[in-house]
C-alpha positions in Angstrom: 43.1 -23.7 -11.7 43.1 -22.7 -8.1 44.9 -19.8 -8.8 42.4 -18.5 -11.3 39.4 -19.7 -9.0 41.0 -17.5 -5.6 41.3 -14.3 -8.8 38.1 -14.9 -9.8 36.7 -14.8 -5.9 38.6 -12.1 -4.9 37.7 -9.9 -8.0 34.1 -10.9 -7.1 34.6 -9.9 -4.2 35.8 -6.5 -4.5 33.2 -5.5 -6.8 30.3 -6.5 -4.9 32.3 -4.0 -2.1 32.2 -1.4 -4.2 28.8 -1.4 -5.6 27.6 -1.9 -1.8 29.2 1.9 -1.7 27.4 3.3 -4.4 25.4 6.3 -3.6 21.5 6.0 -3.8 21.2 7.5 -7.6 23.5 5.1 -8.9 21.4 3.3 -11.6 23.4 0.0 -10.8 22.2 -0.1 -6.9 18.6 1.6 -8.4 18.6 -1.4 -10.0 19.6 -3.9 -7.9 17.5 -2.8 -5.3 14.4 -2.4 -7.6 14.5 -6.3 -8.2 15.5 -8.1 -4.9 13.3 -5.5 -3.0 9.9 -6.5 -1.3 7.9 -3.7 -2.9 8.8 -6.0 -6.2 8.4 -9.3 -5.1 4.7 -8.6 -3.0 3.5 -6.7 -6.0 3.7 -9.6 -8.0 2.5 -11.3 -5.2 -0.3 -9.3 -5.3 -1.2 -9.1 -9.3 -1.1 -12.9 -9.6 -3.7 -13.5 -6.5 -5.6 -11.0 -7.8 -5.7 -10.7 -11.2 -4.6 -7.3 -12.1 -2.2 -5.7 -13.5 1.3 -5.7 -11.7 3.0 -2.4 -12.8 -0.3 -0.8 -11.5 0.1 -2.6 -8.4 3.7 -1.9 -7.4 2.7 1.9 -8.5 0.7 1.7 -5.0 2.4 -0.7 -3.3 5.5 1.8 -3.9 3.7 5.0 -3.0 2.4 3.3 0.5 5.7 2.3 1.3 7.3 5.4 0.4 4.6 7.7 2.4 4.4 5.6 5.7 5.6 7.9 7.5 4.1 11.0 5.9 0.4 9.1 6.3 0.8 7.7 9.6 0.0 4.2 7.8 2.1 1.2 7.5 1.7 0.3 4.0 1.1 -3.2 5.0 -2.5 -1.9 6.4 -2.9 0.4 3.1 -2.4 -2.6 1.2 -4.1 -4.9 2.8 -6.8 -2.4 2.5 -6.6 -1.9 -0.9 -6.9 -5.6 -1.6 -10.3 -5.5 0.7 -12.1 -2.8 -0.8 -11.1 -3.7 -4.7 -8.5 -6.3 -5.7 -6.9 -3.6 -7.5 -9.4 -4.6 -9.9 -12.9 -3.8 -9.3 -15.2 -1.8 -11.8 -14.7 1.3 -8.9 -11.2 1.0 -9.2 -10.8 0.5 -12.8 -12.5 4.2 -13.3 -11.5 6.1 -10.3 -7.8 4.8 -9.2 -9.4 5.0 -5.6 -8.9 1.5 -4.5 -10.0 2.4 -0.8 -13.2 3.4 -2.2 -13.3 6.8 -0.4 -16.6 8.5 -0.9 -16.5 11.8 -2.7 -18.0 13.5 1.1 -16.6 17.0 2.1 -14.1 18.8 2.0 -13.4 17.0 -1.0 -13.8 19.4 -3.8 -11.6 16.8 -6.6 -13.4 15.2 -9.9 -16.4 12.3 -8.6 -17.4 9.0 -10.1 -20.8 8.0 -9.7 -22.6 5.3 -9.4 -26.0 3.8 -8.5 -25.8 1.5 -5.2 -29.6 0.2 -3.9 -31.4 2.8 -6.1 -28.9 5.9 -4.9 -26.2 7.9 -6.5 -23.2 7.6 -4.4 -19.9 10.0 -5.3 -16.7 8.5 -5.0 -13.3 10.4 -5.2 -10.8 10.1 -8.4 -7.5 9.8 -8.2 -5.2 11.0 -11.0 -2.0 8.8 -9.8 -1.6 6.1 -6.9 0.6 8.9 -5.3 -2.6 10.8 -4.8 -4.5 8.0 -3.3 -2.6 7.1 -0.8 -2.0 10.2 0.4 -5.5 11.6 0.3 -6.2 8.2 2.6 -3.4 9.1 5.5 -5.3 12.8 5.0 -8.9 11.4 5.2 -7.8 9.5 8.5 -6.1 12.1 9.7 -9.2 14.5 10.1 -11.8 12.7 11.6 -11.7 12.7 14.6 -12.9 8.9 15.6 -9.8 7.6 14.2 -7.5 8.7 16.8 -7.3 5.8 18.5 -5.8 4.6 14.7 -3.6 7.8 14.6 -2.1 6.6 18.0 -0.5 3.5 16.9 3.2 2.5 16.7 3.6 2.2 12.8 4.2 -1.5 13.4 1.1 -2.3 15.3 -1.1 -3.3 12.0 -4.0 -4.8 14.5 -4.3 -1.3 16.7 -4.3 0.6 13.8 -7.2 -1.6 11.9 -9.0 -1.3 14.8 -9.2 1.9 15.3 -10.5 1.9 12.1 -13.5 0.2 12.5 -17.1 1.0 13.3 -17.7 1.0 16.8 -21.2 2.1 18.6 -20.2 5.5 19.1 -18.1 6.1 16.2 -18.1 5.7 12.2 -15.7 3.4 10.9 -14.0 2.8 7.4 -16.7 0.3 6.8 -19.8 -0.7 8.3 -18.9 -4.7 8.2 -18.4 -5.8 11.5 -15.8 -8.6 10.0 -13.4 -5.6 8.0 -10.9 -6.1 10.3 -10.5 -9.7 10.5 -10.9 -9.6 6.4 -7.8 -6.7 6.5 -5.7 -8.5 9.0 -6.0 -11.8 7.1 -4.7 -10.3 4.2 -1.5 -8.9 5.0 -1.1 -12.6 6.8 -2.1 -14.2 3.6 -0.4 -12.3 1.3 2.7 -11.6 3.8 2.7 -7.6 3.4 5.0 -7.6 6.7 7.5 -8.2 4.2 6.9 -4.4 3.1 8.2 -3.4 6.4 11.6 -5.1 6.2 
């Protein structure tokens, strides 16, 4: 019996070494990475907390992680903004796939969705995918001079980025709400979004 246990342990150990060396496109490797990855765990947590469709949430979380270097905004910040602005289930999000509430201001020439707010027609950007939304958030932040402070922060400096996106006396911000930054940072902590950087 002892010899069978040692043999079984040895085979399991050798198999784990073999699978650990698999190339990234090997189906077994990808399946393990997806099941145990922080993207799925965080997406599930968000879905439960905000009653949002888990697959939809996961598509945005994955896009935020995949494009963090390109957008210059860490995935935890991107997802916290999305949760604060839409919870991935708001009326606006459902009609636009725009979890950030970005207005259809110039130079936007893509599709728009109109909503009446305080008696005025407000137009929002409409996206056809999570990737398009996340990349456009990056473009939006990169193209606004007043977000230079946010762009100068490192990807792991969440507070710095959020403060750089806030409204000041001299610069417009992502939101007019003076408590916006504190709320977004609170979401990062509450939802443990920093796991997306691990």
